[in-house]
C-alpha positions as CSV (number, residue, x, y, z in Angstrom):
1,M,-82.9,8.2,-36.9
2,S,-84.2,10.7,-34.3
3,V,-85.3,9.6,-30.8
4,V,-87.7,12.0,-29.1
5,I,-88.3,12.0,-25.3
6,P,-90.7,14.5,-23.7
7,V,-89.9,15.1,-20.1
8,K,-91.1,17.1,-17.1
9,D,-89.4,16.7,-13.7
10,D,-88.1,13.2,-14.4
11,A,-84.4,13.5,-14.1
12,V,-83.7,10.2,-12.3
13,L,-85.7,8.1,-14.7
14,L,-84.5,10.1,-17.7
15,E,-80.9,9.2,-16.8
16,R,-81.8,5.5,-16.8
17,C,-83.5,5.9,-20.2
18,L,-80.6,7.6,-21.8
19,E,-78.2,5.0,-20.4
20,A,-80.3,2.3,-22.1
21,L,-80.2,4.2,-25.3
22,S,-76.4,4.3,-25.1
23,R,-76.3,0.5,-25.1
24,Q,-78.3,0.1,-28.3
25,T,-77.0,-2.3,-31.0
26,R,-77.7,0.5,-33.5
27,L,-77.3,4.0,-32.1
28,P,-79.7,6.7,-33.1
29,D,-78.3,9.7,-35.0
30,E,-79.8,12.1,-32.5
31,I,-81.7,12.1,-29.2
32,I,-84.0,15.0,-28.6
33,V,-85.2,15.6,-25.0
34,V,-88.1,18.1,-24.9
35,D,-88.0,19.9,-21.6
36,N,-91.6,20.8,-20.7
37,N,-90.9,23.4,-18.0
38,S,-89.0,21.1,-15.6
39,S,-88.1,22.4,-12.2
40,D,-85.5,19.7,-11.6
41,D,-82.2,18.7,-13.4
42,S,-83.9,17.0,-16.4
43,A,-82.2,19.3,-18.9
44,L,-78.7,18.9,-17.3
45,V,-79.2,15.1,-17.3
46,A,-80.2,15.2,-20.9
47,V,-77.1,17.1,-22.0
48,A,-74.8,14.9,-19.9
49,G,-76.4,11.9,-21.6
50,G,-75.6,13.2,-25.1
51,A,-79.1,14.5,-26.0
52,R,-80.1,17.8,-27.6
53,V,-82.4,19.7,-25.4
54,V,-85.4,21.5,-26.9
55,N,-87.6,23.6,-24.7
56,C,-91.4,23.6,-24.9
57,A,-93.2,26.2,-22.8
58,R,-96.7,25.0,-23.7
59,P,-97.8,22.5,-21.0
60,G,-98.6,18.9,-21.7
61,I,-97.2,15.8,-23.3
62,P,-99.0,16.4,-26.7
63,A,-97.3,19.8,-27.2
64,A,-94.0,18.6,-25.9
65,S,-94.0,15.6,-28.2
66,A,-95.0,17.6,-31.2
67,T,-92.2,20.1,-30.5
68,G,-89.8,17.2,-30.6
69,Y,-91.1,15.7,-33.8
70,D,-90.8,19.1,-35.5
71,A,-87.2,19.4,-34.3
72,A,-86.2,16.0,-35.5
73,V,-84.1,15.8,-38.6
74,G,-84.1,12.0,-39.1
75,D,-86.0,10.2,-41.7
76,Y,-87.4,8.0,-38.9
77,V,-88.7,9.4,-35.6
78,L,-88.7,7.1,-32.6
79,R,-90.7,8.0,-29.5
80,L,-90.5,6.8,-25.9
81,D,-90.9,8.4,-22.5
82,A,-88.4,9.3,-19.8
83,D,-89.6,6.4,-17.6
84,C,-88.9,3.8,-20.4
85,V,-86.1,1.3,-20.6
86,P,-85.8,0.1,-24.2
87,G,-84.3,-3.3,-25.0
88,T,-80.8,-3.2,-26.6
89,G,-82.2,-3.9,-30.0
90,W,-85.1,-1.4,-29.9
91,V,-83.7,1.2,-32.3
92,Q,-82.4,-1.4,-34.7
93,T,-85.7,-3.3,-34.7
94,M,-87.7,-0.2,-35.5
95,A,-85.3,1.0,-38.2
96,E,-85.2,-2.4,-39.9
97,T,-89.0,-2.7,-39.8
98,L,-89.4,0.6,-41.6
99,D,-86.5,-0.1,-44.0
100,R,-88.0,-3.5,-44.9
101,R,-91.7,-2.5,-45.1
102,A,-92.1,0.4,-47.5
103,D,-95.9,0.0,-47.1
104,V,-95.7,0.7,-43.3
105,D,-95.3,4.2,-42.0
106,V,-95.9,3.6,-38.3
107,A,-94.5,0.9,-36.1
108,T,-95.5,0.2,-32.5
109,N,-95.6,-2.4,-29.8
110,G,-96.6,-2.7,-26.2
111,A,-94.3,-2.9,-23.1
112,H,-93.7,-4.7,-19.9
113,F,-93.4,-3.1,-16.4
114,V,-89.9,-2.8,-14.9
115,D,-91.0,-2.1,-11.4
116,G,-93.8,-3.1,-8.9
117,P,-94.3,-6.5,-7.5
118,R,-92.4,-8.9,-9.7
119,L,-95.0,-11.7,-9.9
120,A,-97.7,-9.2,-10.8
121,R,-95.7,-7.2,-13.4
122,R,-96.5,-9.3,-16.5
123,I,-100.2,-9.8,-15.6
124,A,-100.6,-6.1,-14.9
125,A,-98.9,-5.0,-18.1
126,V,-101.0,-7.3,-20.2
127,A,-104.2,-6.2,-18.6
128,Y,-103.3,-2.5,-18.8
129,L,-102.4,-2.7,-22.5
130,A,-105.2,-5.0,-23.4
131,A,-107.7,-2.6,-21.9
132,Y,-106.1,0.2,-24.0
133,V,-106.5,-1.8,-27.2
134,V,-110.0,-3.1,-26.5
135,T,-111.4,0.3,-25.6
136,T,-109.7,2.3,-28.4
137,A,-109.6,0.0,-31.4
138,P,-113.4,0.0,-31.9
139,A,-113.3,3.8,-31.9
140,L,-110.4,4.0,-34.3
141,G,-111.3,1.2,-36.7
142,H,-107.7,-0.1,-36.5
143,R,-105.0,-0.8,-34.0
144,P,-103.9,2.0,-31.8
145,V,-100.3,3.1,-31.2
146,F,-98.5,3.1,-27.9
147,G,-96.6,6.4,-27.3
148,S,-93.9,4.8,-25.2
149,N,-92.9,2.4,-28.0
150,L,-93.4,4.1,-31.3
151,A,-91.6,4.8,-34.6
152,F,-92.8,6.6,-37.7
153,R,-91.6,8.1,-40.9
154,R,-91.0,11.8,-40.7
155,T,-93.0,12.2,-43.9
156,A,-96.0,10.7,-42.1
157,W,-95.6,13.3,-39.3
158,L,-95.4,16.1,-41.7
159,D,-98.6,14.9,-43.3
160,I,-100.6,15.0,-40.1
161,R,-98.8,17.6,-37.9
162,D,-101.3,20.4,-38.7
163,R,-104.3,18.3,-37.5
164,V,-103.0,16.9,-34.2
165,H,-104.4,18.3,-31.0
166,L,-102.1,19.8,-28.4
167,H,-104.4,20.0,-25.4
168,P,-102.6,19.0,-22.2
169,D,-105.4,16.7,-21.0
170,I,-105.7,14.2,-23.8
171,H,-103.8,11.0,-24.8
172,D,-101.3,12.2,-27.4
173,D,-100.7,8.6,-28.7
174,L,-104.4,8.0,-29.2
175,D,-104.7,11.3,-31.0
176,L,-101.8,10.3,-33.2
177,A,-103.5,7.0,-34.0
178,Y,-106.6,8.8,-35.2
179,H,-104.6,10.9,-37.7
180,F,-101.9,8.3,-38.7
181,G,-104.6,5.7,-39.2
182,E,-106.5,7.8,-41.7
183,R,-103.9,7.4,-44.5
184,H,-100.9,5.6,-43.1
185,R,-100.4,1.9,-42.3
186,I,-99.7,1.0,-38.7
187,R,-97.9,-2.3,-37.9
188,R,-97.3,-3.9,-34.6
189,V,-93.7,-5.0,-34.1
190,P,-93.5,-7.8,-31.4
191,E,-89.7,-7.7,-31.4
192,A,-89.6,-4.1,-30.3
193,E,-88.9,-4.7,-26.6
194,M,-89.7,-1.9,-24.2
195,G,-89.8,-1.6,-20.4
196,V,-91.9,1.1,-18.7
197,S,-92.7,2.2,-15.2
198,S,-95.9,1.0,-13.6
199,R,-96.7,4.5,-12.4
200,P,-100.0,4.7,-14.3
201,L,-101.3,2.0,-12.0
202,A,-99.7,3.3,-8.8
203,S,-102.9,5.1,-7.7
204,L,-106.6,5.1,-8.5
205,G,-106.4,8.8,-9.2
206,G,-103.7,8.4,-11.7
207,F,-105.5,5.6,-13.5
208,T,-108.8,7.5,-13.5
209,R,-107.1,10.6,-14.9
210,R,-105.6,8.6,-17.8
211,A,-109.0,7.0,-18.5
212,N,-110.6,10.4,-18.6
213,W,-107.9,11.5,-21.1
214,A,-108.8,8.6,-23.3
215,V,-112.5,9.4,-23.2
216,R,-111.8,13.1,-23.9
217,T,-109.6,12.3,-26.8
218,I,-112.2,10.0,-28.4
219,V,-115.0,12.6,-28.0
220,L,-112.8,15.4,-29.3
221,H,-112.8,13.7,-32.7
222,W,-116.6,13.5,-33.0
223,P,-118.6,13.9,-35.1
224,A,-116.2,13.6,-38.0
225,D,-114.7,10.4,-36.4
226,F,-117.8,9.0,-34.8
227,P,-117.1,5.2,-35.0
228,S,-119.6,4.2,-37.6
229,V,-118.7,7.3,-39.8
230,R,-115.0,6.6,-39.4
231,W,-115.3,2.8,-40.2
232,I,-117.2,3.5,-43.4
233,R,-114.7,6.2,-44.5
234,L,-111.7,3.9,-43.8
235,L,-113.4,1.0,-45.6
236,L,-114.0,3.1,-48.6
237,R,-110.4,4.4,-48.6
238,R,-109.1,0.9,-48.5
239,L,-111.3,-0.2,-51.3
240,F,-110.4,2.8,-53.4
241,H,-106.7,2.1,-52.7
242,R,-107.1,-1.5,-53.7
243,F,-108.6,-0.7,-57.0
244,G,-106.3,2.3,-57.7
245,V,-108.9,5.0,-57.3
246,P,-107.7,8.3,-56.0
247,T,-109.2,9.3,-52.6
248,P,-109.6,12.8,-51.2
249,R,-107.2,13.9,-48.5
250,G,-109.9,15.3,-46.2
251,G,-111.7,13.5,-43.5
252,G,-111.2,13.2,-39.8
253,S,-110.8,15.9,-37.3
């Protein structure tokens, strides 16, 4: 099992994340911190926390994440962010899900906020993630994945790695969902507990920027993945699979 954490100038929260990973009921075999041109002590914190540091000069979370996935040697790749606080059973839950379900290649779940006004945390997290699902699922034709709480088989990554987009101003998890969802089954794992920072909601500018990333990611996949075209293609793939008919490997952008 390989855990991948992209980071840029987030040393304090990275230290908290690595501490949470050290308390897992099942420890990962490796932790890869991808340093995306940090100007703080993120790399030093990573080394002190037992992680292997991989450098990525290309700016942006998509490129940094992909660099980590390529560097991973585990059969399962688990992804979270530097501002995450995984529950103590997170690694074990993700591993057991993929162990148990040979038909599932991608496991994901939402998260709860670990900061901000205590009474508003749960409501804000539910609203934020619900908005993400409601706005992206119709475009995808299936459930999205949440990059802060994600696991997948390395073979699935190798299948899609040459098609993912590495632009800095897109949602890397939404882009992954487009490509994983084409031929790999995605399953939500409610038991995979994850805490995240509420920073995306800290300012209107930050929220607007993320919303623009989502729109840009969706439009980037058109016309090949225009919703009606994608829905029909996915439906045909599922029907072919059900009746044992080989399907072409093309499709999608």
